[in-house]
C-alpha positions as CSV (number, residue, x, y, z in Angstrom):
1,M,-5.3,0.9,-0.5
2,P,-7.2,3.6,-2.5
3,T,-5.7,6.1,-4.3
4,R,-7.4,8.2,-2.4
5,R,-5.8,7.4,0.9
6,L,-1.9,7.8,-0.4
7,R,-2.6,11.4,-1.6
8,A,-1.5,11.6,2.2
9,L,1.8,10.7,1.4
10,T,4.2,12.4,-0.6
11,P,5.6,10.1,-3.5
12,R,8.8,10.4,-5.7
13,Y,8.2,10.5,-9.5
14,K,9.8,8.5,-11.7
15,R,9.8,8.3,-15.4
16,N,7.4,5.0,-16.6
17,P,10.0,2.9,-18.3
18,H,7.1,1.0,-20.1
19,S,6.6,5.0,-22.1
20,R,8.3,7.7,-22.1
21,N,5.2,9.5,-23.1
22,A,3.1,8.1,-20.2
23,A,2.6,9.6,-17.1
24,P,5.4,9.1,-14.8
25,M,5.2,6.4,-12.3
26,Q,3.8,7.8,-8.8
27,L,6.4,5.5,-5.7
28,F,5.9,5.7,-2.0
29,V,8.1,4.4,0.5
30,E,6.6,1.1,1.6
31,A,7.5,2.0,5.5
32,A,5.0,5.0,5.2
33,V,2.4,2.7,3.1
34,E,2.5,0.5,6.0
35,A,2.2,2.8,9.0
36,L,-0.4,4.1,7.0
37,A,-2.3,1.0,6.9
38,F,-2.1,0.3,10.2
39,R,-3.7,4.0,11.4
40,L,-6.4,3.6,9.1
41,H,-6.9,-0.1,9.9
42,G,-6.8,0.1,13.7
43,G,-2.8,-1.7,14.2
44,A,-1.7,-4.6,13.2
45,A,-4.3,-6.6,14.5
46,G,-6.5,-4.6,12.1
47,H,-4.6,-5.1,9.2
48,A,-4.1,-8.5,9.5
49,E,-7.4,-9.4,9.7
50,L,-8.1,-7.3,7.0
51,C,-5.7,-9.5,4.9
52,V,-7.4,-12.7,5.6
53,S,-10.3,-11.9,4.8
54,H,-9.6,-9.4,2.0
55,P,-11.2,-11.0,-1.7
56,F,-8.1,-11.2,-3.5
57,P,-4.8,-12.6,-2.7
58,L,-2.5,-10.5,-1.1
59,S,0.4,-12.6,-0.9
60,R,2.8,-9.9,0.3
61,C,0.9,-9.4,3.5
62,P,3.3,-9.1,5.8
63,L,1.5,-9.7,8.9
64,R,-0.5,-12.6,7.2
65,S,1.1,-15.1,9.8
66,L,-0.1,-13.3,12.6
67,T,-3.5,-14.6,12.7
């Protein structure tokens, strides 16, 4: 999901484990990201269709089996 779409959600900030000098990680609640994806893509069916037609492998797409 594009970063601009994630601005609608509130992230939790955690220290970056790879480098203390790097920017903190922004962590999002998975259920909130999924709900936003459903809203943006026209519900569960629209999101599942996007997962199937996406040019990159989406192995974690929860609704891939619906189509």
